[in-house]
KERO-359022 format. One line per 4 residues: their letters; for each residue x, y, z of C-alpha. Coordinates in nm, 4 decimals, padded with zeros to 6 digits. Layout:
KERO-359022
a> X,Y,Z ~ ...
END
This chain:
KERO-359022
xxxx> 00.0000,00.0000,00.0000 ~ 00.1280,00.3453,-00.0874 ~ 00.1370,00.6018,00.1908 ~ 00.1322,00.9730,00.1167
xxxx> 00.3714,01.1337,00.3608 ~ 00.3732,01.5091,00.4263 ~ 00.6993,01.6951,00.3690 ~ 00.8186,02.0029,00.5543
xxxx> 00.7141,02.2220,00.2608 ~ 00.3520,02.1075,00.2906 ~ 00.3485,01.8759,-00.0102 ~ 00.2700,01.5049,-00.0046
xxxx> 00.5063,01.2412,-00.1404 ~ 00.4283,00.8806,-00.2234 ~ 00.6114,00.6206,-00.0185 ~ 00.6095,00.2433,-00.0599
xxxx> 00.6743,00.0721,00.2760 ~ 00.9100,-00.2241,00.2815 ~ 00.7155,-00.5512,00.2834 ~ 00.9523,-00.7732,00.4796
xxxx> 01.0039,-00.7688,00.8554 ~ 01.3382,-00.7565,01.0275 ~ 01.4554,-01.0917,01.1566 ~ 01.6581,-00.9966,01.4619
xxxx> 01.5948,-01.2350,01.7470 ~ 01.7197,-01.2058,02.1026 ~ 02.0350,-01.4049,02.1796 ~ 02.0371,-01.6833,02.4309
xxxx> 01.9906,-01.5830,02.7936 ~ 02.3073,-01.4564,02.9563 ~ 02.4730,-01.3527,02.6304 ~ 02.6559,-01.0362,02.7324
xxxx> 02.8719,-00.7965,02.5362 ~ 03.2444,-00.8414,02.5871 ~ 03.3985,-00.5302,02.4313 ~ 03.1699,-00.2495,02.5488
xxxx> 02.9247,-00.1713,02.8283 ~ 02.6060,-00.0503,02.6635 ~ 02.2972,00.1064,02.8199 ~ 01.9786,00.2128,02.6478
xxxx> 01.8037,00.5039,02.8160 ~ 01.4446,00.3796,02.8075 ~ 01.1168,00.5678,02.7625 ~ 00.8047,00.5248,02.9748
xxxx> 00.4675,00.4172,02.8406 ~ 00.1817,00.6442,02.9478 ~ -00.1571,00.5168,03.0608 ~ -00.3782,00.6347,02.7718
xxxx> -00.6994,00.6057,02.9730 ~ -00.5883,00.8169,03.2681 ~ -00.7755,01.1433,03.3199 ~ -00.4696,01.3676,03.3448
xxxx> -00.3496,01.7133,03.2478 ~ -00.0094,01.8094,03.1019 ~ 00.1054,01.9592,03.4312 ~ -00.0515,01.6959,03.6558
xxxx> 00.1041,01.3803,03.8031 ~ 00.2257,01.1293,03.5468 ~ 00.0113,00.8224,03.4797 ~ 00.2197,00.5247,03.3665
xxxx> 00.1184,00.1940,03.2108 ~ 00.3443,-00.0180,03.4291 ~ 00.2924,-00.3452,03.2443 ~ 00.3896,-00.2000,02.9054
xxxx> 00.6749,00.0032,03.0557 ~ 00.8324,-00.3000,03.2213 ~ 00.7717,-00.5166,02.9147 ~ 00.9798,-00.2741,02.7102
xxxx> 01.2650,-00.3029,02.9569 ~ 01.2503,-00.6822,02.9283 ~ 01.2742,-00.6354,02.5508 ~ 01.5965,-00.4376,02.5903
xxxx> 01.7440,-00.6842,02.8398 ~ 01.6600,-00.9752,02.6113 ~ 01.9010,-00.8303,02.3550 ~ 02.1782,-00.7899,02.6123
xxxx> 02.1433,-00.4141,02.6595 ~ 02.1543,-00.2514,02.9991 ~ 01.8735,-00.0146,03.0942 ~ 01.9457,00.3417,03.2032
xxxx> 01.6319,00.4110,03.4005 ~ 01.4526,00.7314,03.4920 ~ 01.6748,00.9459,03.2704 ~ 01.5769,01.2298,03.0377
xxxx> 01.4508,00.9720,02.7836 ~ 01.1932,00.8734,03.0472 ~ 01.0866,01.2410,03.0500 ~ 01.2456,01.3379,03.3804
xxxx> 01.1541,01.7023,03.4227 ~ 00.9326,01.6879,03.1115 ~ 00.6230,01.5068,03.2347 ~ 00.7635,01.2454,03.4727
xxxx> 00.7445,01.3787,03.8290 ~ 00.9724,01.2566,04.1088 ~ 00.7164,01.0391,04.2956 ~ 00.6450,00.8497,03.9729
xxxx> 01.0157,00.8345,03.8864 ~ 01.0854,00.6823,04.2286 ~ 00.8195,00.4194,04.1653 ~ 00.9675,00.3545,03.8224
xxxx> 01.3119,00.3028,03.9750 ~ 01.1795,00.0580,04.2346 ~ 00.9742,-00.1417,03.9847 ~ 01.2422,-00.1561,03.7170
xxxx> 01.5162,-00.2470,03.9637 ~ 01.3043,-00.5334,04.0962 ~ 01.2371,-00.6492,03.7401 ~ 01.6102,-00.6313,03.6596
xxxx> 01.6889,-00.8457,03.9626 ~ 01.4253,-01.1008,03.8619 ~ 01.5434,-01.1251,03.5006 ~ 01.9180,-01.0751,03.5459
xxxx> 01.9204,-00.7476,03.3537 ~ 02.1698,-00.4680,03.4140 ~ 02.0262,-00.1387,03.5363 ~ 02.1472,00.2052,03.6387
xxxx> 01.9090,00.4779,03.7539 ~ 01.9056,00.8536,03.7444 ~ 01.9617,01.0515,04.0641 ~ 01.8590,01.4135,04.0336
xxxx> 01.6915,01.6972,04.2212 ~ 01.3599,01.7233,04.0377 ~ 01.1538,01.6980,04.3571 ~ 01.2473,02.0657,04.3724
xxxx> 00.9770,02.2046,04.1441 ~ 01.0472,02.4666,03.8798 ~ 00.9610,02.7440,04.1253 ~ 01.1557,02.5882,04.4127
xxxx> 01.4575,02.5273,04.1893 ~ 01.5056,02.9007,04.1358 ~ 01.4929,02.9758,04.5095 ~ 01.6715,02.6663,04.6405
xxxx> 01.9845,02.6833,04.8495 ~ 02.2837,02.4548,04.8050 ~ 02.1668,02.2693,05.1152 ~ 01.8291,02.2095,04.9470
xxxx> 02.0017,02.0740,04.6375 ~ 02.2245,01.8483,04.8447 ~ 01.9265,01.7099,05.0371 ~ 01.7375,01.6432,04.7152
xxxx> 02.0322,01.4504,04.5703 ~ 02.0671,01.2544,04.8958 ~ 01.6994,01.1567,04.8949 ~ 01.7140,01.0264,04.5400
xxxx> 02.0472,00.8503,04.5900 ~ 01.8956,00.6630,04.8832 ~ 01.6035,00.5455,04.6681 ~ 01.8340,00.4157,04.3952
xxxx> 02.0768,00.2459,04.6327 ~ 01.7956,00.0850,04.8316 ~ 01.6594,-00.0563,04.5036 ~ 01.9930,-00.2274,04.4360
xxxx> 02.0596,-00.0318,04.1143 ~ 02.3707,00.1602,04.0144 ~ 02.3353,00.5373,04.0484 ~ 02.3736,00.7924,03.7703
xxxx> 02.4214,01.1415,03.9137 ~ 02.2230,01.3545,03.6704 ~ 02.2831,01.7210,03.6067 ~ 02.0597,01.9372,03.8259
xxxx> 01.8580,02.2371,03.7095 ~ 01.8403,02.3547,04.0707 ~ 02.2182,02.3381,04.1065 ~ 02.2666,02.5278,03.7807
xxxx> 02.0367,02.7997,03.9143 ~ 02.1915,02.8075,04.2622 ~ 02.5671,02.7554,04.2228 ~ 02.7768,03.0717,04.2221
xxxx> 03.0754,02.9119,04.0518 ~ 03.2955,02.6025,04.0163 ~ 03.3653,02.5734,04.3891 ~ 02.9982,02.5073,04.4617
xxxx> 03.0001,02.2162,04.2149 ~ 03.3208,02.0773,04.3639 ~ 03.1825,02.0942,04.7170 ~ 02.8399,01.9513,04.6399
xxxx> 02.9516,01.6674,04.4122 ~ 03.2291,01.5827,04.6553 ~ 02.9754,01.5551,04.9371 ~ 02.7475,01.3232,04.7373
xxxx> 03.0308,01.1066,04.6058 ~ 03.1788,01.0567,04.9505 ~ 02.8549,00.9026,05.0739 ~ 02.7779,00.6937,04.7638
xxxx> 02.7942,00.3247,04.8531 ~ 02.9171,00.2169,04.5083 ~ 03.0852,00.3900,04.2133 ~ 02.8425,00.6076,04.0190
xxxx> 02.8155,00.7417,03.6653 ~ 02.8463,01.1205,03.6415 ~ 02.6179,01.2758,03.3816 ~ 02.6996,01.5930,03.1890
xxxx> 02.3926,01.6921,02.9888 ~ 02.4407,01.9866,02.7557 ~ 02.1964,02.2782,02.7216 ~ 02.0798,02.1494,02.3829
xxxx> 01.9061,01.8745,02.5818 ~ 01.7953,02.1081,02.8610 ~ 01.8402,02.4858,02.8298 ~ 01.8213,02.5206,03.2092
xxxx> 02.1640,02.3526,03.2304 ~ 02.3498,02.6343,03.0557 ~ 02.6756,02.7094,03.2374 ~ 02.6917,02.3751,03.4182
xxxx> 03.0084,02.3068,03.6184 ~ 03.0261,02.6785,03.6854 ~ 03.1041,02.8194,03.3406 ~ 02.9619,02.8591,02.9903
xxxx> 03.3199,02.8189,02.8656 ~ 03.3312,02.4461,02.7910 ~ 03.7063,02.4270,02.8440 ~ 03.6706,02.5716,03.1932
xxxx> 03.3686,02.3524,03.2641 ~ 03.5659,02.0463,03.1536 ~ 03.8472,02.1307,03.3937 ~ 03.6018,02.1497,03.6851
xxxx> 03.4338,01.8247,03.5795 ~ 03.7709,01.6493,03.5702 ~ 03.8658,01.7985,03.9068 ~ 03.5573,01.6375,04.0617
xxxx> 03.6560,01.3000,03.9152 ~ 04.0226,01.3296,04.0101 ~ 03.9281,01.3946,04.3718 ~ 03.7097,01.0818,04.3919
xxxx> 03.8269,00.8312,04.1256 ~ 03.7230,00.5333,04.3415 ~ 03.3626,00.6598,04.3481 ~ 03.3286,00.7244,03.9724
xxxx> 03.2598,00.4244,03.7495 ~ 03.2346,00.6486,03.4472 ~ 03.0994,00.9628,03.2886 ~ 02.8136,01.0088,03.0455
xxxx> 02.8777,01.2971,02.8103 ~ 02.5878,01.4447,02.6105 ~ 02.7333,01.7505,02.4390 ~ 02.6939,01.6415,02.0723
xxxx> 03.0592,01.7283,02.0119 ~ 03.2626,01.4232,01.9137 ~ 03.6062,01.5799,01.9360 ~ 03.5372,01.7286,02.2784
xxxx> 03.4296,01.3857,02.4034 ~ 03.7443,01.2249,02.2605 ~ 03.9639,01.4880,02.4232 ~ 03.7810,01.4439,02.7529
xxxx> 03.7998,01.0650,02.7621 ~ 04.1771,01.0813,02.6995 ~ 04.2103,01.2886,03.0184 ~ 04.0127,01.0539,03.2439
xxxx> 04.1904,00.8738,03.5275 ~ 04.2715,00.5105,03.4561 ~ 03.9704,00.2903,03.5219 ~ 03.7069,00.5629,03.4715
xxxx> 03.4946,00.4885,03.1670 ~ 03.3470,00.7284,02.9143 ~ 02.9874,00.6455,02.8209 ~ 02.8957,00.8345,02.5078
xxxx> 02.5657,01.0162,02.5144 ~ 02.6313,01.1701,02.1717 ~ 02.3314,01.0763,01.9600 ~ 02.4908,01.2411,01.6535
xxxx> 02.8298,01.0664,01.6483 ~ 02.7935,00.7423,01.8448 ~ 02.9278,00.4903,01.5881 ~ 03.2711,00.6518,01.5640
xxxx> 03.2904,00.7185,01.9383 ~ 03.2017,00.3605,02.0329 ~ 03.4349,00.2192,01.7668 ~ 03.7138,00.4343,01.9105
xxxx> 04.0680,00.4889,01.7933 ~ 04.4205,00.3821,01.8798 ~ 04.3981,00.5716,02.2109 ~ 04.0678,00.4382,02.3382
xxxx> 03.6937,00.4215,02.2891 ~ 03.3638,00.5151,02.4485 ~ 03.1097,00.2808,02.6030 ~ 02.7479,00.3860,02.5488
xxxx> 02.4480,00.5242,02.7358 ~ 02.2184,00.6469,02.4634 ~ 01.8572,00.7455,02.4107 ~ 01.8754,00.6422,02.0456
xxxx> 01.9389,00.2837,02.1576 ~ 01.5752,00.2777,02.2723 ~ 01.4412,00.2466,01.9137 ~ 01.7636,00.0907,01.7820
xxxx> 01.7910,-00.1741,02.0550 ~ 01.8072,-00.5005,01.8559 ~ 02.0104,-00.3501,01.5710 ~ 02.2506,-00.1814,01.8145
xxxx> 02.2950,-00.5100,02.0005 ~ 02.3769,-00.6894,01.6750 ~ 02.6339,-00.4227,01.5925 ~ 02.8062,-00.4453,01.9318
xxxx> 02.8273,-00.8230,01.9037 ~ 03.0036,-00.7768,01.5718 ~ 03.2405,-00.5357,01.7450 ~ 03.2996,-00.8004,02.0132
xxxx> 03.4631,-01.0138,01.7425 ~ 03.7062,-00.7329,01.6595 ~ 03.5270,-00.6443,01.3348 ~ 03.5139,-00.2654,01.3578
xxxx> 03.4231,-00.2270,00.9899 ~ 03.1292,-00.4636,01.0304 ~ 03.0153,-00.2721,01.3371 ~ 03.0262,00.0557,01.1462
xxxx> 02.8484,-00.0987,00.8487 ~ 02.5534,-00.1846,01.0727 ~ 02.5424,00.1297,01.2837 ~ 02.6509,00.4103,01.0493
xxxx> 02.3267,00.3967,00.8451 ~ 02.1250,00.4666,01.1616 ~ 02.2831,00.8080,01.2197 ~ 02.0503,00.9877,00.9792
xxxx> 01.7489,00.8693,01.1783 ~ 01.9127,00.9624,01.5083 ~ 02.0067,01.3105,01.3896 ~ 01.6508,01.3557,01.2681
xxxx> 01.4979,01.2527,01.6017 ~ 01.7446,01.4664,01.7975 ~ 01.7266,01.7762,01.5769 ~ 01.6646,02.1076,01.7507
xxxx> 01.4888,02.1595,01.9795 ~ 01.6740,01.8442,02.0882 ~ 01.4875,01.8013,02.4170 ~ 01.1808,01.6864,02.2227
xxxx> 01.3528,01.3779,02.0850 ~ 01.1427,01.1697,02.3271 ~ 00.8399,01.2216,02.1040 ~ 01.0056,01.0457,01.8114
xxxx> 01.1345,00.7672,02.0359 ~ 00.7857,00.6889,02.1686 ~ 00.6359,00.7240,01.8208 ~ 00.8701,00.4537,01.6899
xxxx> 00.7909,00.2324,01.9900 ~ 00.4225,00.2571,01.8965 ~ 00.4887,00.1770,01.5319 ~ 00.7059,-00.1178,01.6414
xxxx> 00.4245,-00.2666,01.8498 ~ 00.5823,-00.2114,02.1905 ~ 00.2751,-00.0152,02.3009 ~ -00.0817,00.0087,02.1795
xxxx> -00.1059,00.3879,02.1507 ~ 00.0866,00.7056,02.0768 ~ 00.0277,00.8883,02.4032 ~ 00.2942,01.0338,02.6323
xxxx> 00.3041,01.1620,02.9874 ~ 00.2673,01.5377,02.9892 ~ 00.0957,01.5271,02.6492 ~ 00.4374,01.5354,02.4811
xxxx> 00.3106,01.3431,02.1772 ~ 00.2204,01.6878,02.0403 ~ 00.5789,01.8165,02.0565 ~ 00.6780,01.7164,01.7013
xxxx> 00.5037,01.7942,01.3728 ~ 00.3428,01.5442,01.1376 ~ 00.6152,01.5964,00.8729 ~ 00.8794,01.5248,01.1389
xxxx> 00.7054,01.2028,01.2428 ~ 00.6504,01.0986,00.8825 ~ 01.0197,01.1331,00.8069 ~ 01.1038,00.9333,01.1206
xxxx> 00.8739,00.6548,00.9974 ~ 01.0326,00.6593,00.6525 ~ 01.3876,00.6419,00.7870 ~ 01.3069,00.3695,01.0407
xxxx> 01.1233,00.1637,00.7800 ~ 01.4200,00.1951,00.5450 ~ 01.6458,00.0559,00.8170 ~ 01.4163,-00.2409,00.8752
xxxx> 01.3561,-00.1463,01.2381 ~ 00.9931,-00.2553,01.2508 ~ 00.9366,-00.6174,01.3587 ~ 00.6022,-00.6065,01.1756
xxxx> 00.6159,-00.3611,00.8821 ~ 00.2458,-00.4104,00.8077 ~ 00.1516,-00.3035,01.1588 ~ 00.3777,00.0013,01.1323
xxxx> 00.2260,00.0872,00.7947 ~ -00.1277,00.0531,00.9302 ~ -00.0550,00.2702,01.2320 ~ 00.1212,00.5334,01.0210
xxxx> -00.1802,00.5347,00.7909 ~ -00.4144,00.5827,01.0859 ~ -00.2095,00.8774,01.2081 ~ -00.2117,01.0341,00.8626
xxxx> -00.5882,00.9924,00.8418 ~ -00.6281,01.1563,01.1838 ~ -00.4495,01.4610,01.0373 ~ -00.6720,01.4564,00.7270
xxx> -00.4303,01.2887,00.4847 ~ -00.6080,01.0482,00.2511 ~ -00.4281,00.7267,00.1613
END
């Protein structure tokens, strides 16, 4: 069946969906990657029947949300839980995030899946974040760290909007992160999320000069190398990430969060490589797992041959305003059959245009990402009809 997809210029173009499904099947239980540690930051599935408002408490379909995590684990991927992909600070409130952490950590323990969970300060609301003191920020981090550690998951110290608004300079970051790291029970992952993902994080680490910010970030790590498993860098600047990972203390990993340049960063060079903690590995899960297993054999060219073609889709989903990439991620999960509806917490399904979603469908279909292309075609057709596009 031909679909007529809207372009950005308002015209319709004919598109013939691929007829054959992808044939990626999960590996045998316990099949882990050997060359890289790889996390997918996973989205949450909203409850489509909940009577909610965009600024009200999140309503989550727990069965579908946990089923998607089992899907990722079945392919050998770790799950980075309650991160920005799960709409932290963009629809997912802290009480629901805490419940998500507890439920997912219990599911990981039951299934043998790897999990790391986001520790932030988002119980400080938008208003409170602008008036918070450093003591308030510290207490918020401590509360969330306790939840994650009690769940048995690894902690990811996320960048804090409240800290960005409160800190007077680098010394405040050094003091606060030092305090949290000293009390962490196990090594954590430090998360540097750039302002393209969250404008409220402009000037993080005490400076808008990225060289100065990098120096402060590295000073935090150097002071507590035994408490830092690794860093997740989401600046969409490949060379800056390479330069940064070459300056890390021995034993501290770099987890790329660069959804524009991940194949080359994971492949690495003669001086090292990045592991991965990526939102794009939510829709790319099975394909990404196949690629990493090829890399496990030492076949870098084969790895790049599988993963390089996915970059166009990723750059499309993460185009500015980048923080709305979650909409495309959930859209592809719906088309792939991982959920029965295209609804998001906070009403974020409205954050991208129909031409943007149509192009995402076209690129994903071209990559063979849909387990059932006919289902994806039918659902895309239904969405087009909802917008008044005749087949």
